[in-house]
C-alpha positions in Angstrom: 160.3 117.8 163.7 158.3 117.2 166.9 161.4 117.5 169.0 162.4 120.7 167.2 159.2 122.4 168.3 159.7 121.2 171.8 163.3 122.1 171.8 162.7 125.8 171.1 161.0 126.2 174.5 163.9 124.8 176.5 167.2 126.4 177.5 170.0 125.4 175.1 172.5 124.8 177.8 170.2 122.4 179.6 169.7 120.3 176.5 173.5 120.2 175.8 174.2 119.2 179.4 171.7 116.3 179.3 172.9 115.2 175.8 176.5 114.7 177.1 175.3 112.2 179.8 175.8 109.3 177.5 174.3 105.9 178.2 177.0 103.2 178.6 176.0 101.4 175.4 176.9 104.4 173.2 180.4 104.7 171.7 180.6 108.5 171.0 183.3 110.5 169.3 183.4 114.2 168.5 184.4 115.5 165.1 184.5 118.9 163.4 183.1 120.4 160.3 185.6 121.3 157.6 183.2 123.8 155.9 179.7 125.1 156.1 177.3 126.4 153.5 175.9 129.9 153.1 172.9 130.2 155.4 169.4 129.9 153.8 167.4 133.0 153.1 164.5 132.2 155.4 164.3 132.4 159.2 163.1 129.6 161.4 163.0 125.9 160.4 164.0 126.2 156.8 167.1 124.2 155.8 166.3 120.5 155.8 168.0 117.9 153.7 171.1 117.6 151.4 172.0 115.4 148.5 175.6 115.1 147.2 176.5 114.9 143.5 180.0 113.5 142.9 181.8 115.0 139.8 183.9 112.1 138.6 185.7 114.3 136.1 186.6 117.0 138.7 185.8 115.9 142.2 186.5 119.3 143.7 183.8 120.7 141.5 181.2 118.3 143.0 177.9 119.9 144.2 175.6 119.7 147.2 171.8 120.1 146.6 170.0 121.3 149.7 166.4 122.0 150.4 165.0 125.3 151.8 161.6 124.1 152.7 160.0 127.5 152.9 160.6 128.1 149.2 163.4 126.6 147.2 166.4 124.6 146.3 170.1 125.5 146.7 173.0 124.1 144.7 176.2 124.6 146.7 179.9 124.3 145.9 182.2 122.3 148.2 183.4 125.5 149.8 179.8 126.2 150.9 179.1 129.0 148.4 175.9 129.1 146.4 176.2 127.9 142.8 172.5 128.1 142.1 169.3 129.2 143.9 166.0 127.9 142.5 163.0 129.6 144.1 159.6 127.8 144.4 157.7 125.1 146.1 158.2 123.8 149.6 160.7 121.0 149.1 161.5 119.0 152.2 163.8 116.0 151.5 166.1 115.7 148.5 167.9 112.9 146.7 169.6 112.1 143.4 170.8 109.3 141.2 173.2 109.4 138.2 172.7 107.5 134.9 169.0 107.9 134.7 167.9 107.1 131.1 166.3 110.2 129.7 165.0 110.0 126.1 168.1 111.8 124.8 170.7 110.0 127.0 171.7 109.3 130.5 172.0 112.1 133.1 171.4 112.9 136.8 167.9 112.9 138.1 167.1 114.9 141.3 164.0 114.7 143.3 162.3 116.1 146.4 159.1 115.9 148.4 157.2 119.1 147.9 154.6 120.1 150.5 153.1 122.9 148.4 151.0 120.2 146.6 152.2 117.0 148.5 153.9 115.6 145.4 157.3 114.2 144.4 159.0 116.8 142.2 161.7 115.8 139.8 164.4 117.8 138.0 167.2 117.1 135.6 170.8 117.9 136.6 173.1 118.4 133.6 176.2 116.5 134.6 178.6 117.9 132.0 177.7 121.5 133.1 177.1 120.8 136.8 173.8 122.6 136.4 170.4 121.9 137.8 167.7 122.9 135.2 165.3 125.1 137.2 162.0 123.9 135.7 160.9 120.5 137.1 160.5 117.7 134.6 157.7 116.0 136.4 155.4 115.9 139.5 154.2 112.6 140.9 151.1 112.8 143.1 151.4 111.0 146.4 147.8 111.6 147.6 149.3 112.2 151.1 147.6 114.8 153.3 151.2 116.0 154.1 154.2 114.5 152.4 157.5 114.5 154.4 160.4 112.4 153.4 161.8 111.4 150.0 164.5 109.2 148.5 165.6 107.9 145.1 167.1 104.5 144.3 168.3 102.3 141.5 167.8 98.6 141.8 169.2 96.8 138.8 168.0 98.8 135.8 165.0 100.2 137.5 164.7 103.6 139.3 162.5 104.2 142.3 161.1 107.3 144.0 159.9 106.9 147.6 157.8 109.3 149.7 156.9 109.2 153.4 154.2 111.1 155.2 153.4 112.9 158.4 151.2 110.0 159.5 153.7 107.3 158.6 152.5 106.3 155.1 155.1 105.1 152.6 154.7 104.8 148.8 157.3 103.7 146.3 157.0 104.5 142.6 159.0 102.9 139.7 159.9 105.8 137.4 161.2 105.9 133.8 161.4 108.4 130.9 158.7 108.3 128.2 158.2 110.3 125.1 155.7 112.6 126.9 157.7 112.9 130.1 158.4 110.8 133.3 156.2 107.7 133.7 155.5 106.5 137.2 154.0 103.4 138.6 153.2 102.8 142.3 154.8 99.5 143.3 154.7 99.5 147.1 152.6 101.0 149.8 152.7 100.6 153.6 151.7 102.5 156.7 153.8 102.6 159.9 151.1 104.4 161.9 153.0 107.6 162.9 155.3 110.3 161.5 158.0 109.0 159.2 160.5 111.2 157.3 164.1 110.1 156.5 164.7 107.3 154.1 167.4 105.8 151.9 167.4 103.0 149.3 170.2 100.5 149.4 170.7 100.1 145.6 172.8 96.9 146.1 170.3 95.0 148.2 166.9 96.5 147.3 166.2 97.4 150.9 164.6 100.7 152.0 165.5 102.2 155.3 162.9 104.5 156.9 163.1 106.5 160.1 159.8 106.5 162.1 160.6 109.5 164.3 159.0 108.3 167.6 159.5 104.6 167.1 162.8 103.7 165.5 164.6 102.7 162.3 163.0 100.3 159.8 164.5 98.0 157.2 162.0 97.2 154.4 162.8 94.7 151.6 161.3 96.1 148.5 161.6 92.8 146.8 159.3 90.8 149.1 157.8 93.7 151.3 159.2 92.1 154.5 160.0 94.5 157.3 162.5 94.5 160.2 163.0 97.0 163.0 166.8 97.7 163.0 166.7 99.5 166.3 163.9 100.8 168.5 163.8 104.0 170.5 164.2 103.4 174.1 167.5 101.5 174.7 169.6 104.7 174.9 171.1 104.5 171.4 168.1 105.9 169.7 166.0 108.7 171.1 163.2 110.8 169.5 163.4 112.2 166.9 165.0 109.8 164.4 165.5 111.7 161.2 167.9 111.5 158.2 169.3 108.2 156.9 172.2 107.7 154.5 174.6 105.0 153.4 178.4 105.1 153.2 179.7 102.4 150.8 183.3 102.2 149.5 182.6 98.8 147.8 184.0 96.8 150.7 182.6 98.3 153.9 179.0 99.5 154.1 177.6 101.6 156.9 174.1 102.9 157.6 174.2 106.4 159.2 171.2 107.8 161.0 170.5 111.2 162.5 169.4 111.1 166.1 167.9 114.6 166.2 166.9 114.5 169.8 170.5 114.1 170.9 172.4 116.0 168.2 174.4 113.0 167.1 174.6 110.3 164.4 174.5 106.5 164.8 176.5 104.2 162.6 175.4 100.6 161.8 177.3 97.9 159.9 175.1 96.8 157.0 177.3 93.8 156.3 177.1 92.6 159.9 173.3 92.5 160.2 173.1 96.2 161.2 175.4 95.8 164.2 175.8 99.1 166.0 179.3 100.5 165.6 179.4 103.9 167.2 178.1 107.5 167.1 179.6 110.8 166.3 178.7 114.4 167.1 179.8 117.5 165.2 181.2 119.9 167.7 182.4 123.5 167.3 185.9 124.4 166.1 187.5 127.8 166.3 185.8 128.8 163.1 182.7 126.7 162.6 179.9 126.1 165.1 178.7 122.6 166.1 175.6 120.8 164.7 172.5 120.9 166.9 169.2 119.0 166.6 170.2 117.9 163.1 167.7 116.8 160.5 168.8 115.6 157.0 172.1 113.9 156.1 173.8 112.6 153.0 177.1 110.7 152.6 179.3 109.8 149.7 182.4 107.5 149.9 184.2 109.0 146.9 187.4 111.0 147.1 186.4 114.7 146.9 190.0 116.0 147.1 192.4 116.9 150.0 189.6 117.9 152.4 187.5 114.8 152.0 189.8 112.0 150.7 187.8 109.1 152.0 184.3 110.6 151.7 182.1 113.5 152.4 179.3 113.8 155.1 176.8 116.7 154.8 174.4 117.4 157.6 171.7 120.0 158.4 172.4 122.3 161.3 169.3 123.6 163.1 170.8 126.3 165.2 173.5 128.1 163.3 175.9 130.3 165.3 179.4 131.8 165.0 177.9 134.2 164.0 174.2 133.8 164.7 172.5 133.2 161.3 169.7 131.2 159.7 170.1 127.5 159.2 172.7 125.9 157.0 174.5 122.7 156.2 177.9 121.5 157.6 180.5 119.5 155.7 182.5 116.8 157.5 185.3 114.5 156.4 184.6 110.8 156.7 188.2 110.2 157.4 188.0 112.0 160.8 184.9 109.9 161.7 186.6 106.7 160.6 189.8 107.3 162.5 188.2 108.4 165.7 185.8 105.4 165.8 188.5 103.0 164.6 186.5 101.8 161.6 188.1 99.3 159.2 190.3 100.8 156.4 
């Protein structure tokens, strides 16, 4: 965010040149996007954050939900084409969880932070139809002056919605369906003191990971509110801005993946090994698809999405979309290529 504004006034080639002078403590590999989404319909800083829905019945018919923060939500197919476009609001970060208990049965709940009224906005995604109902089912007031990040989580039987703010405030709400709509209860509040955006909830451990853009990556235990700084900006591996956060989990290996927007790369940490740094990857240009620059949001799923993504799918925002020049979009990357090039455990 802050870096983006600065970046626009600097020569692109200079940034790329500096970015490739890697500190010795970074294990960096280069990978390629397999597909990219249709560009968003607004110029400038518009595309922001993706969320992946895995279709267990037909993995190739899985969907990607991406925010267009100047005015809407996109639902994309895995080939990058648009399945739905929902106009309205200023949604920034998006997330989803399956098996939310609505009053008429379990389904997928989708949420986003919405800067039009600084709320958390929630939708219902009809799993059997792979369809996002356009009208929101609820809005939760954050009382932030400017809401930024958002993530959903399920810890045990309870579902949580978390919002972050431009001044580093964090609020977590427990949510459930009631006869008159979604009921929310604030259960956690903390201030980090400066801009925070990306977040992800580890459903297995009850930990919340939050990127404080100019400070580093935080691990917050939602059970006892204890906090730990996973990594701080300044050692070369993390540089400002720290942005999107996601988790790759195949049931055996569990990795925390963080967008390092200021260096157009992504860091990987081993959750099972006390967040040990594993390596980094950068999405570079192929003959058909441009590389990813000053990336923002990220989402990852470890499911088998078919022949193009047999060991998982990574979706990332691309700030400067070229080949040809266009508005921002999202790039799709196979986890298998990342795993093989970094030598991650099978």
